[in-house]
C-alpha atoms as one frame of an Amber mdcrd trajectory, in Angstrom:
protein
   0.000   0.000   0.000   1.919   3.120   1.169   5.454   2.753   2.446   7.463
   5.197   4.491  10.836   5.027   6.155   9.551   7.176   9.031   8.190   4.820
  11.728   5.702   7.433  12.975   4.175   7.916   9.519   4.225   4.184   8.865
   2.418   3.525  12.167  -0.224   6.113  11.230  -0.840   4.466   7.831  -1.241
   1.102   9.547  -3.578   2.603  12.146  -5.640   4.297   9.431  -5.961   1.078
   7.420  -6.975  -0.879  10.533  -9.465   1.784  11.580 -10.987   1.855   8.108
 -11.303  -1.956   8.137 -13.106  -1.655  11.478 -15.527   0.850   9.942 -15.915
  -1.276   6.793 -17.177  -4.194   8.898 -19.479  -1.961  11.005 -20.593   0.765
   8.568 -24.036   1.865   9.788 -23.718   2.307  13.555 -19.993   1.707  14.045
 -18.489  -0.171  16.972 -19.894   2.178  19.602 -18.681   5.395  21.139 -15.371
   4.816  22.933 -15.046   1.202  21.767 -12.477   1.489  18.963  -9.530   0.555
  21.180 -11.004  -2.861  21.960 -13.051  -3.457  18.796 -10.160  -2.907  16.377
  -8.175  -6.034  17.310  -9.788  -8.420  14.773  -9.338  -5.835  12.021  -5.732
  -4.796  12.635  -3.451  -5.190   9.670  -0.692  -7.767  10.370   2.081  -5.165
  10.241   0.340  -3.136  12.960  -0.064  -6.255  15.106   3.657  -6.994  14.715
   4.617  -3.426  15.581   2.424  -3.437  18.677   3.680  -6.804  19.908   7.325
  -5.914  19.220   7.259  -2.436  20.814   4.595  -3.015  23.489   2.663  -0.025
  22.210  -1.028   0.178  22.916  -3.356   1.089  20.082  -5.803   3.597  21.509
  -6.143   6.321  18.872  -6.539   6.151  15.100  -4.322   9.237  14.619  -7.112
  10.614  12.423 -10.157  11.900  14.256 -12.394  11.631  11.203 -11.650   7.917
  10.761 -11.909   7.429  14.514 -15.361   9.023  14.656 -16.473   7.190  11.510
 -15.476   3.796  12.930 -17.055   4.425  16.327 -20.414   5.875  15.243 -20.737
   4.720  11.624 -22.343   6.599   8.771 -25.220   7.877  10.886 -23.127   9.486
  13.620 -20.491  10.723  11.192 -23.251  12.306   9.111 -24.407  14.197  12.208
 -20.828  15.329  12.854 -20.453  16.508   9.258 -23.786  18.322   9.499 -22.423
  20.165  12.551 -19.276  21.155  10.638 -21.276  22.306   7.607 -23.614  24.382
   9.781 -20.607  25.874  11.540 -19.044  26.815   8.216 -22.312  28.325   7.015
 -22.767  30.391  10.177 -19.171  31.529  10.262 -19.062  32.552   6.599 -22.301
  34.500   6.950 -20.958  36.178  10.077 -17.671  36.994   8.406 -19.444  38.612
   5.458 -21.774  40.643   7.674 -19.091  41.757  10.131 -16.671  43.004   7.472
 -16.994  46.653   8.542 -17.206  46.100  12.296 -14.721  45.360  15.043 -16.182
  41.870  15.391 -14.677  40.852  12.053 -11.365  39.893  13.660 -13.142  38.126
  16.509 -15.043  35.977  13.999 -11.897  35.456  11.895  -9.887  34.377  14.942
 -12.597  31.953  16.017 -12.733  30.489  12.511  -8.945  30.141  12.417  -8.966
  28.303  15.747 -11.660  25.899  14.583  -9.938  25.324  11.260  -6.616  24.664
  12.986  -8.138  21.985  15.199 -10.009  20.412  12.262  -6.876  20.288  10.091
  -4.836  18.810  12.950  -7.550  16.144  13.290  -6.466  14.674   9.951  -3.084
  13.563  11.327  -3.658  13.455  15.055  -6.441  13.229  17.606  -7.178  16.675
  19.068 -10.874  15.888  19.442  -9.968  12.912  21.665  -7.652  14.872  23.989
  -9.530  16.661  26.783  -7.815  20.072  26.503  -8.051  20.345  22.697 -11.554
  18.939  22.709 -12.661  21.547  25.233 -11.104  24.267  23.064 -12.941  22.922
  20.015 -16.340  22.821  21.750 -15.717  26.256  23.315 -15.076  27.695  19.839
 -18.175  25.940  18.478 -20.283  27.416  21.286 -18.716  30.846  20.797 -19.483
  30.761  17.077 -23.066  29.768  17.860 -23.434  32.652  20.324 -22.026  35.096
  17.770 -24.399  33.718  15.133 -27.444  33.976  17.391 -26.502  37.511  18.382
 -26.295  38.470  14.736 -29.665  36.895  13.962 -31.308  38.634  16.927 -29.827
  41.981  15.838 -31.091  41.351  12.314 -34.578  40.591  13.652 -34.638  43.856
  15.634 -33.697  45.910  12.594 -35.156  44.250   9.486 -34.016  45.717   6.175
 -36.417  48.381   4.989 -37.734  48.403   1.465 -37.092  51.499  -0.572 -40.172
  53.372  -1.592 -40.588  53.893  -5.289 -42.458  57.030  -6.262
């Protein structure tokens, strides 16, 4: 499949393949929230099993949060997670466009950058599984929601007025 001379990258590829095999055999509901560490054993690729037995490492994270979530909650749960990300992107882009001339523009931009940083890191690591990073992620999600609701409430108070044509 993919070969690398870097043991860290090689371990990640093996973990990703094993995690995907776990999802492949449990596609709809997954193996259950928090169960990947124990459910992956029958699906581990042989090279990963050899690495674990030789180095006494414990497989506990897929080193890719998207694959990890997909294998634990299946298509249904992953679809809900993607829906959350899409809604977040929609809210944040609308906020960014509307706040272009205000001081809140940089607040929204900073919040978006923080969320994007965590979501990009989730491709190669597991920030959504670590308590501190996960709390930061959910804090930023909540903050973006509060900003979005504040904008919608302000918009409701001052609806755009139609121009009169005479």
